[in-house]
C-alpha positions as CSV (number, residue, x, y, z in Angstrom):
1,M,-182.9,81.1,25.9
2,T,-179.7,80.0,27.3
3,S,-177.2,78.3,24.7
4,I,-176.1,74.9,25.5
5,V,-173.7,72.4,23.7
6,P,-172.5,69.0,25.2
7,A,-170.0,69.4,27.7
8,L,-166.6,67.2,28.6
9,D,-167.1,65.4,31.7
10,T,-163.9,66.1,34.2
11,R,-165.1,64.0,37.0
12,S,-162.6,62.0,38.4
13,A,-163.3,58.5,39.9
14,D,-164.3,59.8,43.6
15,G,-166.1,62.5,42.1
16,S,-163.8,65.4,43.6
17,A,-162.3,67.2,40.7
18,L,-163.4,70.5,39.4
19,Q,-166.5,69.6,37.0
20,A,-167.0,73.2,35.6
21,V,-165.9,76.9,36.1
22,L,-168.9,79.4,36.1
23,L,-168.0,82.9,35.5
24,D,-169.5,86.4,35.8
25,M,-169.1,88.9,33.1
26,D,-169.4,92.5,34.0
27,G,-166.5,93.4,36.1
28,T,-165.2,90.1,36.3
29,L,-164.5,89.5,32.9
30,V,-164.6,92.8,31.2
31,D,-164.2,95.9,32.6
32,T,-168.0,97.4,32.1
33,E,-169.1,98.3,35.7
34,G,-167.9,101.7,35.1
35,F,-169.8,101.4,31.5
36,W,-173.0,100.8,33.7
37,W,-172.6,103.6,35.6
38,D,-171.9,106.0,33.1
39,A,-174.9,104.9,31.4
40,E,-176.9,105.5,34.5
41,V,-175.4,108.7,35.3
42,E,-176.1,109.9,31.5
43,V,-179.5,108.9,31.3
44,F,-180.5,110.3,34.9
45,A,-178.8,113.6,33.8
46,E,-181.2,113.6,30.7
47,L,-184.2,113.1,33.1
48,G,-183.2,116.2,35.3
49,H,-181.3,114.2,37.9
50,M,-177.8,113.5,39.4
51,L,-176.8,110.4,40.9
52,D,-174.6,110.2,43.8
53,E,-171.7,108.1,44.2
54,E,-173.3,106.3,47.2
55,H,-175.9,105.0,44.5
56,R,-173.4,103.5,42.7
57,E,-172.3,101.1,45.8
58,V,-176.4,100.2,45.7
59,V,-176.4,99.4,42.2
60,V,-173.2,97.7,41.4
61,G,-173.7,93.8,40.1
62,G,-177.4,93.7,40.5
63,P,-180.1,93.1,38.1
64,M,-181.5,95.5,35.9
65,T,-184.8,95.4,37.2
66,R,-183.6,96.1,41.2
67,S,-181.1,98.9,40.1
68,A,-183.3,100.5,37.8
69,S,-186.2,100.4,40.5
70,Y,-183.8,101.8,43.1
71,L,-182.7,104.7,41.0
72,I,-186.2,105.7,40.3
73,Q,-187.2,105.3,43.9
74,A,-184.1,107.4,45.0
75,T,-184.4,110.1,42.6
76,G,-188.0,110.5,42.2
77,A,-187.6,110.4,38.5
78,E,-190.9,110.3,36.6
79,I,-190.3,107.4,34.3
80,T,-191.6,103.8,34.2
81,L,-189.2,100.9,35.2
82,P,-189.5,99.3,31.3
83,A,-188.8,102.9,30.0
84,L,-185.8,103.2,32.1
85,S,-184.3,99.8,31.2
86,D,-184.7,100.3,27.8
87,L,-182.9,103.7,28.0
88,L,-180.4,102.0,29.8
89,N,-179.6,99.0,27.8
90,A,-179.4,101.3,24.7
91,R,-177.1,103.7,26.1
92,F,-174.9,100.7,27.4
93,E,-174.9,99.2,24.0
94,E,-173.5,102.4,22.6
95,L,-170.9,102.5,25.1
96,V,-170.0,98.8,24.6
97,D,-169.9,99.4,20.9
98,R,-166.8,101.6,21.5
99,G,-164.9,98.4,22.6
100,V,-165.0,96.5,25.8
101,P,-161.6,96.1,27.8
102,L,-160.9,92.8,29.5
103,M,-159.8,92.7,33.0
104,P,-156.4,91.9,33.7
105,G,-155.9,88.1,33.4
106,A,-159.1,87.1,31.8
107,A,-157.8,86.1,28.5
108,Q,-155.3,84.0,29.9
109,L,-157.7,82.3,32.1
110,L,-159.8,81.8,29.2
111,A,-157.5,80.1,26.7
112,E,-156.1,78.1,29.9
113,L,-159.7,76.7,30.2
114,A,-160.2,76.0,26.7
115,A,-157.0,74.5,26.3
116,H,-157.9,72.0,29.0
117,Q,-161.4,71.5,27.7
118,V,-162.9,72.5,31.0
119,P,-166.7,73.3,30.8
120,T,-167.0,76.9,31.2
121,A,-170.1,79.1,31.5
122,L,-170.7,82.9,31.5
123,V,-173.4,83.5,34.1
124,S,-174.7,87.3,33.9
125,A,-177.3,89.6,35.4
126,S,-177.0,91.4,32.1
127,H,-179.8,91.0,29.7
128,R,-179.4,88.7,26.5
129,R,-179.0,91.6,24.2
130,I,-175.9,93.2,26.1
131,I,-174.1,89.5,26.9
132,D,-174.4,89.0,22.8
133,R,-172.8,92.4,22.1
134,V,-170.0,91.8,24.7
135,L,-169.2,88.4,23.8
136,K,-168.0,89.8,20.5
137,S,-165.1,91.2,22.7
138,I,-164.6,88.1,25.0
139,G,-165.0,85.5,22.7
140,P,-168.1,83.4,22.0
141,E,-166.2,80.2,21.8
142,H,-164.9,80.3,25.2
143,F,-168.2,79.2,26.7
144,A,-170.2,75.9,26.1
145,L,-173.2,77.9,27.7
146,T,-174.3,81.6,28.7
147,V,-177.0,82.5,31.0
148,A,-178.5,85.8,30.8
149,G,-180.6,87.9,33.4
150,D,-183.5,88.3,31.4
151,E,-183.8,84.5,30.6
152,L,-184.9,83.4,34.2
153,E,-187.7,84.4,36.5
154,R,-185.0,85.1,39.3
155,T,-181.6,86.2,38.6
156,K,-178.8,87.0,41.3
157,P,-178.8,87.2,44.3
158,H,-180.8,84.1,43.9
159,P,-179.1,80.9,43.0
160,D,-181.0,80.1,39.8
161,P,-178.7,81.2,37.1
162,Y,-175.9,79.3,38.7
163,L,-177.9,76.1,39.2
164,V,-179.1,76.6,35.8
165,A,-175.3,76.9,34.5
166,A,-174.3,73.7,36.5
167,T,-177.3,71.7,35.3
168,G,-176.5,72.9,31.6
169,L,-172.9,71.4,31.9
170,G,-173.6,68.3,33.8
171,A,-171.8,69.3,36.8
172,D,-172.6,69.3,40.4
173,P,-172.9,72.8,41.8
174,A,-170.2,71.9,44.7
175,R,-167.9,70.9,42.2
176,C,-168.0,74.1,40.2
177,A,-166.0,77.1,40.7
178,V,-167.6,80.6,40.6
179,V,-165.4,83.6,39.8
180,E,-167.5,86.9,40.7
181,D,-166.9,90.6,41.5
182,T,-169.8,91.8,43.4
183,A,-171.4,90.8,46.8
184,T,-174.8,90.2,44.7
185,G,-173.0,87.7,42.5
186,V,-171.4,86.0,45.6
187,A,-174.3,85.5,47.2
188,A,-176.0,83.9,44.2
189,A,-173.0,81.4,43.9
190,E,-172.7,80.4,47.6
191,A,-176.6,79.9,47.4
192,A,-176.2,77.4,44.7
193,G,-173.6,75.5,46.8
194,C,-170.6,76.7,44.7
195,V,-166.9,77.3,45.5
196,V,-166.5,81.0,45.1
197,V,-163.6,83.2,44.1
198,A,-164.4,87.0,44.6
199,V,-162.4,89.7,42.6
200,P,-163.9,92.7,44.0
201,S,-164.5,95.4,41.7
202,V,-166.3,98.0,43.3
203,V,-167.5,97.5,46.9
204,P,-164.9,95.3,49.2
205,I,-165.8,91.6,49.7
206,E,-164.8,89.7,52.9
207,P,-163.3,86.2,52.7
208,A,-165.3,83.5,54.2
209,A,-166.0,79.8,54.3
210,G,-166.3,78.3,50.7
211,R,-165.1,81.6,49.5
212,T,-161.6,82.8,48.4
213,V,-160.8,86.7,47.6
214,V,-158.0,87.7,45.4
215,R,-156.9,91.1,44.2
216,S,-156.8,90.0,40.6
217,L,-157.8,87.4,37.9
218,E,-154.2,87.5,37.3
219,E,-154.0,85.3,40.5
220,V,-156.4,82.9,39.3
221,D,-155.4,79.7,36.8
222,L,-156.9,76.3,36.5
223,S,-154.2,74.8,39.0
224,F,-155.8,77.6,41.6
225,L,-159.5,76.4,40.7
226,R,-158.6,72.8,41.0
227,G,-157.1,73.3,44.4
228,L,-159.9,75.1,45.9
229,I,-162.3,71.8,45.0
230,T,-159.9,69.4,46.1
231,G,-158.9,71.4,49.3
232,M,-162.8,70.9,50.5
233,H,-161.8,67.3,51.5
């Protein structure tokens, strides 16, 4: 289940302050989106099917069930969804165990949030077994709470993961800054009522109301995130 520890209350008297930061994992904090695609390409090659680049744009950022179901339908591969999910998770774990590179700016942002004791959660569509492996590279101490895709009835693009994270940190979703790299994740965060920073990885994301698009996490620091919340008034 989700891991929860008491979080500090950073609310100001008027309730306008940044209360928590909720971070996606794959493609946002760690450069693993390519790992997932490599795992999918390798597994389907072994099943006798070649994946096209157009498939990548469909599956990026999605939950395992959606991505795997789509690829089975698109290729006609004769394999069940549970069996394919197991194969993909296992292959991804093999790739992760060789080392996971952090995205530019990720280490600095996490260190700053920790130094200022800002309640921070990791919110991923990946399964718990994957998250716990990747956390070895990111540092589990940076998160008061982590939410995995296989721990909820509905994961991204539904708002549930971000609502669970905000509740677990005792924060108002409207006072939470979410950092995401895919349209699926952005949709989940916006549906939850959070302020969103998009750092597009594979597919472009356009700016919108309540959504700021940046090129890299190197453009994101605590002052920037606080400004997005206070700028709402």
